[in-house]
N, C-alpha and C positions, 0 to 999 in steps of 0.2 A: 777157776773152779773154787767152790766153797772151802774144800780141804786145804788148798794151797793158801787161801786168804787167812784161814785160822792159824795155820802153821806160821805164816809170816808175822801175824800179830803176836803169837807166843814168842817167836824168836826176837822180835823187836823189844818186847818187855824184858826178856832175859838179858839182852845186851844192855838195856838201860840199868837194870839192877846190878850187873857186873860193873858198869861204870861208876855207880854210886858206891860200891864196895871199894873200888880202887881209890876214889876220892877220899872216902873215910879213912882208909889205911894210910894215905899220904899225910893226913892231917893229925893222926894220933901219934903219941910217943911210942917208941919201939916196945916198951914194956907193956903197953895196953893193946897192941895189935892182935894178941891172941884171942881177944874177945870177938874178933871178926871171923875166926876160923869156923865156928858153928854155922854162921850164915853162908860162908863160902861152900861148906860141905852140903848144905841144904840146896844151894843152887845147882851143884853138881848132880845131886840126886834127882833134881827136877829134870835135868837133861836126860838122865838114864830112864826115868819113869814116864816122861811125857813127850819131850821133844824127839827123842830117838824113835819111839814107836810111831809117832806121826810121820817122821821122815820115811820109815820103812813102808808105811801104808801108801804114801804118795809115790814112792818108787815102784811099788807093786802095781799101782793103778796106771802109771805111765807105761809099764811093760805090757799091760793087758791090751787085747785087740781094740778096745774102745777109747784108749787114752794115749797121750803122748804122740810121738812122731810115728807115722805108719811106715811100713817098708817102702823104700823108694820105688820098687817095681809096682807095688800096689797103688802108690800115688800116681804113677804114670798111667796105669790102667784106668783109674778113676777120672783123670783128666781127659783121656781119650774117649771114655764113655760120655762124659759131659759134652765134649765137642760134637759128638755124633748123635746126640739126642735129636729126634725129629721135631721136638717141641722147642720153640724159642725160649731160652733160659739165660739168666744173668745172675752173677753173684754180686751182691751189693753190701756196702757197709751201712751203718745206721743212718747216714746222711744221704742215702741213695746214690753214692758215688760207685761207679762200676769197678769192680775188682777183676771180674772175668766175664766174658760173654761168648756164648757158643755160636757156631756158624749159622744156625737157623735164626738166631736173634740179630745177627749182623744183616741178614737179608730183610728182616722185618723193619729194622731201623735204617736200612740203606746206608750202612757205614762199615768201616773196618774195625775189627776187635781191638787192634792196637790204638786206634784213634779214640775209641769209646772209653778205654781203660783210663781211670783217673778223672773222668768227667761225670757230673751228676746226671743220672738218667731222667730225673724229673724235668730237666730242661727240654726233653723230647716230647713232653706232653702238652696238651692245651692248658691254658692257665687255670681253668676251673678244676683240673685234676692234679695239679702239682702239689698243692698243700695236702691233699688227701693222701697221696702216695707217700710223701715224706712222713706224715703222721703215722700211717699204718706200718711202714718199714721200721720206724723208731720203736713202735710198740712191740713188734715181733722181735727186734734185737734185744729189747729189755726182758724177754722171756714171758710175754703176756699171751702167748699162743699164736697159732697160725691165723692168717687173715686172707680175705679175698675181696677184690673190689674191681669195678669197671671204670676204665679211663678211655680217653681218646687221644691218639697221637696227633702231634702238631702238623704232620705231613698231610696236605690236602689230598694226596693220592691214595691214602688209606681210608677206605670206606668203613662205616659201621664202628662198633666199639671193640675194645680189646679187654679181655678178662685177665686180671693179674692175680695169681695165687702166690702167697708169701709164706715161707717156712723158715724157721731158724736153723742154722747149721753152725758147727764149730769145726772148721777145717783143721786137719791134723797138723800139729806143730805151730799153730797160730794162736796168739793169746786172746784175741778178741773174737766174739761171735760174728757170724755173717748171716745174711738173709738171702735165700734162694728165691728168685722171682721167676715164675713160669708164666708165659703169655699164651693166651688163646686168641689168635687174631681172627678177624672176619666174623665177629659175633654180631648177630642181628638182633636188636632189641625187640623182645616180644611183649605181649601184654602183661600187666602186673599180675603176680600170682602164679606164673608158669613155674613148673618144677625144674626146668632146665635153665641154665644161664644164657643159652642162645643156641643157635644152630649154625653150622658151617655151610658155606655155599657148596652146592653139589659139584662144581667144577671151577677150575682156575683158568681164566682167560687173560690173554695179554691186555695190559692196560695201555691204551693209546696215549693218555696223558703222561704216564710214567715213562714210556719210550721217548716221547717228545722232550720231557724234562732232562733225561739223560743225554739226549742229542744236543740240547742247548748248553749243558754243562761242558760237553766235549768241545763244542764250538768255542765256548768261552776260553777254555784252556788252550785251544789251538791259536786263537787270536792273540791271547796274551803272550804265548811263546814267540809268535811272529813279531809282535811289537817290541818285545825285549831284545830280540836278535837285531832288529833294525837300530835300536838305540845303542846296543853294544858295538855294532859295526861303525856307527857314526862317532864313536868315542865319547859318548855323553857321560857326565858325572852322575853321582848318586841322586842328585836332585832331578836330573832329566829322566832317570830310570823310574823314580817314584811318580813323577808327573805323568809319564806315559802309561804306567800301570794303572794309575787312578782314572785316566781317561777311558781305558778299556772297561773298567769295572763300573764306572759311573752310569747310572740310568738302567742299564740292562741287568745288573746284578744287585745294586744297592742304590738307595736314594741319596745317601751321603757317603762320600769317600774321603777319609782324612788320613794323611801320611805324616809321620813324625820320624825324624832322623836322630839316631843316637850320636853322642860325641865320638869322633873318630878314634881318639886314644886318650887315655888318662881321664882324670876328673873333668867334668864339664856338664853343662845343662843341655838337655835335648831341645830340638827346635822343630817347629812345624814347617813343613815344606808345601803341603797341598791341603786344601779344603774345598771340596766340590759339593755343592748342595743341589736340591731339586731345581728343575728348570724354572719353576715359578717362584722360587724363593726370592725374597727381597734382598737387595745387595748388602744391607747392613748386617743381616743374619749371617750371610756367608763370611763377611769381613770379620765379624766378631769371633767366629770359630777359627779363622785363619790367624788372628792375632792372639788367640788364647795360648797361655803357657802350658805346654804338655806336662810340666811337672805338677800342675794342679789337677791332673786327670788320673785318679787312682788306677783305672784299667791300663792306661798307657804306661804308668810307672811300673806296674807289675810285669807288663810285657817286656819292657826294656831292661829291667833289673834282674828278673827271675826267669824270663823266657816263658811266662805263663800266658797261654791263650785263653780266651773267654768266649763262650756262647751264652747269650742271655735272651730269653724269650719273656716278654713283658717284664723288663728289669725292675726288681723291687727297690733297689737302691737308687734313688733319684740323683744322688751326687756322684755316681760311679764315673761319670765323665766330666765332673767339675761343673762350674757355673760360668755364665757369661759376664760381660762387664756390668750389667745391671743387677747381678746377684741371683738371677733365675737359673735353676738347674737346666743344663743343656738338654738332657733327655726328656724333661717335661716340656720345655719350650718347643722342641721339634716333634713332640708326640711320637717318640721312638717306641716301636712295638717289638723290635728284636735287634740285636747287634752282634757283631763279631769283632773281636780285638785280637790280632794275631801278630806275634813277634816275627821279624824278618831275620832269618839266619839260615845259612846253607846246610848246617848239620847241628846236632846236639852238642858236638864238641867245639863249635866255633862261637864267637861272641855274637850277640844280637846287634844287627846293623840298624834296625829301626822298628817301627810298629805301624800296622795298617789297621784302621778302624772303619767298619762298615755299619751304617744304620739303614734300617727299613722303617718306614713311617706309614701312618694312616691305615688304609685297608689292605695294603700289600701283605702277602703271605709271609709268615715268619721264616727265618732261616732254619733249615733242616740240618740234621747231622750229616747227611750226604753232601749238602752244599758246603758245610763247614769243612768237611774233608777235602773238597776240591779247593777251597780257599787256602787251606793249609799247604797243599801242594804248590799252589800259585805263589804263596809267600816264599817258599824255598827257592823257586825259580827267580823271583824278584831279587832275593838276596844274592844269588849266584851272578846275576847280571850287574850288580852294583860294584863298580871298581873299588879296589882297596885304597888307592890314592888318587889324587886329582890327575886328570889326563894331562899328558905332557904336551908342551907347545911344539908345533912342527919345526923341524930343523930348517935353518936358512937354506933357501934354494930348493927345498923339497916341493 
């Protein structure tokens, strides 16, 4: 708030002047230190006349209904109202990262609120709308007024356009402003000059394509669980688990499946275990990725060291997955249109065992947030199936 900033500047200047008086007092002989008394009294009077009234004003503002921390019960009520809004809504920061998402928005984006939190909402839009949303959200966060724009979601199952209305908020007790984004789904683009942004469909009918997609994801999770159980019963090591998981995902879920294994304990370098490419890929392309050092892939390094997962649609950073032996960026060479890079760990409290990277290329649809959520669950199952130590050799005579 402006008052707090002005008070902070005044207080900083006051402390600087006090430090200067202390320095001057230490450098003067004892008989000449009385000359600093008037300056010290002046600074004390400045505290009484300027700083203390500003502090009282800030304290009074923080106790008013519009400032400071709200009553806990009132905050709980506001959160409940936000969650029950029939309109899809999300609370964003200035970089479109989701801070909170209500139930209606999770249905619109086909994801869980817990998974969406901390991830950029712009990644769920088609490429032509990502920059526009980031620009408008940043403008609203800077205090340049409310905005409204039309975007298209990256999910092919969502027809028509989505109207987004942006408004600035300052949540109680939080130092930085937030942006409330309200979505009007199912907008049908009308002719230019119409007074309304669009019209809603008169009724909602089951989407056969959406039902089919959910069934396919359920089948994928089921096949993955069965494959991991078979590997675990056979006593396979971490490499066998990653290889079997990559085979299940390859083709049906992603064009490229790459698995990297973190060092078992202590310092060490990660190593690549699996690299499966498109069926028609030339052998040397697959071999170059299989021989690539995972330490040269920023996305993999972030996943292994910090447990950070990444969903990128039309990735802007060409070097996010490093370069091949010829120096060409891997994402450019393979024409990657979307990617997922997910750490493998059983829970947030346990160390990362490895990383799973998935590419989609060419005309294949981009990864959706719902698919990223399924991949996140699968990664946890893969981590659970990976043994902690190398399998023991069978006992003699067994």
